[in-house]
N, C-alpha and C positions, 0 to 999 in steps of 0.2 A: 567515136562510138562508145569507147570506154567511159567517157565523161557522161554521156547520156544514160548509159546503164547504171552508172554509179549514182547519178542524180535521181533516177527512177527508184532505185532501191532505197535511197535515203528518204524520198517522199513517202514511199510505201511504209517504211519503218515508222515515220511520224504519224501516219494515218492509223496504224495498228496501235501505237502508243496512246493516241488520242481516244481511240475506241475503248481501251482499257481504263483510261483515266476519267472518261466522261461521266460514268455513274457516280464517282466520288465528287466530281465538280458539281453535278446536279444535286446531290445531297447537300453540299455546302450552300448552293444558291437557294435551295428550298428552305433551309433553316432561317433565312432572312425574309421569307414571305409570311403573309398572314395565312390562316387556315383556308380562307376562301380562295386566295390566289394560288395556294399550293395544289388544290384539287381541280383547277380550271382545265377544261378540255376544249380546244387545244391549249397546251401550256403557254403561259405568258412569260416573255422575257423582259418586259418593261414593267417595273414595279418600284415602289418606294421601300427600300430596305428598312427593316426594323430589328432591334435587338430584343424585342419582347419575348420571343420564344426561348432564347438563351437564358434570360433572366428567370423565366417561369420554371424551366427544367432544373436550373441550378438551385433556385430557392425552394424547390419542392423536395430537396433532400438528396440530390444526385451526388453531392460530395461524398456522402457515406458509402454509396455504392462504388464510387470512383476509387476510394481508398481500399475497399475490399478487393477490387480487381487488381490493384497494384500489389497488395500484400500476397494474394494468391498467385499471381503470375510470377513474381520475383522468387518467392519461397519455393514454389513447386519446381521452377527451373533450376534453382540452386541444388535442390535435393536430387533432381534427375541427373544433373551434371556430375554430382559427387558419386552417384552410382553408375551412370552410363559411361563416362569417360574412362575410368579404370577398366571396366569390363570390355570396352571396345579395344583398349590397348592390349589387354591379355589375348583377346580373340584374334588380333592382328599380328602380334609379335611372337607369340609362343605357340609351339606345336601341342596339340591336344587331340584326343580321340573324339570322333563324331562332331567336329567343329561345325560342319555344314548343318547338321541336325540341330545343334544349339542355336545357330543363327536363324534357321527356319522357325524354330519354336519361339524365339524372341519376336520375330516379325508377325507370327501367327496370332499373337495376343491382340493385334489390331484388326484381325479379320472378323471377330464376332461383332454383330450389330449392337449398338449401345442399348437399344430397346430390349435386347435379350438378357442383359445383365443388370438392368436398373432395379428390378425387384429384389434380387439377392443382395445387391449393394445397399438398398434402402433398409432391408432387414438387418444387415450386419451393422451399419452405422447406428441404427435405432437401438440395437442391443448393447452397444458400447457408449450410448448417449452422445453421439457426435453429429446427429442430425442438425441442420441449420447452424453449422459451425465452420469457420474458416479452415480448421485443421482437417476436416473431412475433405474439402475441396482441394487443399494443398496436397494431401496424400494421394488422392485420386488422380489429379492432373500429373503429379510426379510419376506415378506408376504408368500412366498413359504415354508419357513422353520419353520414358527410359528406352523403349524399343527404338524410337526414332533417333535418339542420341547415339545409341550403340551402332546402328547401321550407318549413320552419317559419319561419325567420328572414326569408325573402322576404315572407311574409304580414305580418310585423311591420313590415318596412321599407316595405311598401306603404301603411301607415297614417301614415307620416311625410310631411308636405307638402314637396314639392320647393322651395317658396318659402322654407322655412327654410334650406335649403342655399344657395340663391341669396343670401339676406340675409347669411349668414356669409361667402360669397365676396366680396360687395360690401364687407364690413368688412375684407377683406384676408386672410381665412383660406384656406389652401391646401386641396386636396382631402383630404389626410390629416388636417389639423386639423379640417375639417368633419366627417369621419367619426368621429374619436376624441372630439372635444370637444362636438359638437353632436348627431349622430345616435345614437351609441351610448348616451349617457345617457338618451335618450328611449325607447329600446327595451330598457333594462336588464332590466325584468321578463321580456320575451321571451327574452333571453339566458339568464336564470336558469332559466326553465321548460324551455327547450330543452336546456340543459346537464344538468339533473336527469334528464330523460327519456333522454338519451343515456347517462348513467351507469347508470341502471337497466337499460337494455338490455345494456350491457357487463357489469354485475354478475350478471345472470341467465343470460347466454348459456351453453349447455351443449355443443351439438353440436361446434362448432369446438374448444372447450377440451378435450373428451374425445378428440377425434381427433388433435389436434396437440400435446398435452402428455401426459406420462406421470407424472413425479414432481416435477421441479424447478419447472415452471411451472403445475402443476395449480391450478385455482381452486376456490372453495367448491362450486359445483354438481358438479364432478367428485368432490370429497371426499364430498359427501352421497350420491352414487350408490354409494359403497363399502359402504353399509349395505343394498344390494340384493344379496344373495348367493344361492348355490345352496341354502343352508339356509333361506332365506326372507327376508322383510323385517323389519328391526329398527325397527318403527314408532316406539317411544319415543325411541330414540337419534337416528333421522332427524329426528323432530320437534324434539328439543332442538337439533340442528345447524341446522335451518331457522329456529328462533326466533332463534338467535344471528346468523344471516345476514341476517335481516329487520331487526334492530335498527338498523344504520347507516342504512338507507334511510328508516326511520321517523323517526329523529332528524334526518336531513338535510331531509326533507320538512317536519318540524315547524318547524325554524328558518327555512325559506325559504317557508313557506306563503303569506305575504302577497305576495311577489314571484311565487310560482307561480300564485296565483289571478289576479293582475293580468295576468301574461303570457298565461295561457290564455284570458282574456276580452278581451284587447286587440282592438279593432276589432269586438267583438260588438255594440256599440251606437254608432251614429254619429248626430250631430245633423243 
């Protein structure tokens, strides 16, 4: 009976995983179809694959948008980590007044709808001559992700026993040495998982990118929206562009999967 239940749970898990993965698989398949095949109803599974869509989207200047996305995602994540990780450490390890209020204020910065702040942001960046620049998107995405990093890293720091820090200080380590040489190595999986999640958010963000950039600083989501025209949707080309955009995230997740799983499960089981 246990084997039957276990087998049923396993099959159910595979079905759920397939349902989540199927949209990505369908985008990948559609990228190899012609436009006429991509819009057929019912959809066709038998077709002659072609690389024409990938060649068209890449030769149309996608590489520049690709580099913009890489620069914005990496730089904004690094800045957010530099600000968020020490803040999370302080909020976790040190006693301070109104700590809960501070944490609530940090997370409340994500409550406001993006449509409600786009006009003030547009005017601010216009006044400092940063419209359509990578610097504007980097600063904006870093500010957006700081709250996420603070809350996630605080939960990881909470799993570190304060006695470890006290032992390091007894051995002569300063506060900074305890942070960099003792605590950070212990929460390294958490840092990796948090950084990856922050990069994915910056990589996929569309609203701010399309509102604050035109040509010079436009990112991949803005580029892909160019295939939504008055003439209709170019599904095959859009799918090819989406496939290329997904590849870096999949590769990054593949190489960091051990750290990612460890980071996302830290503190899930305690003795």
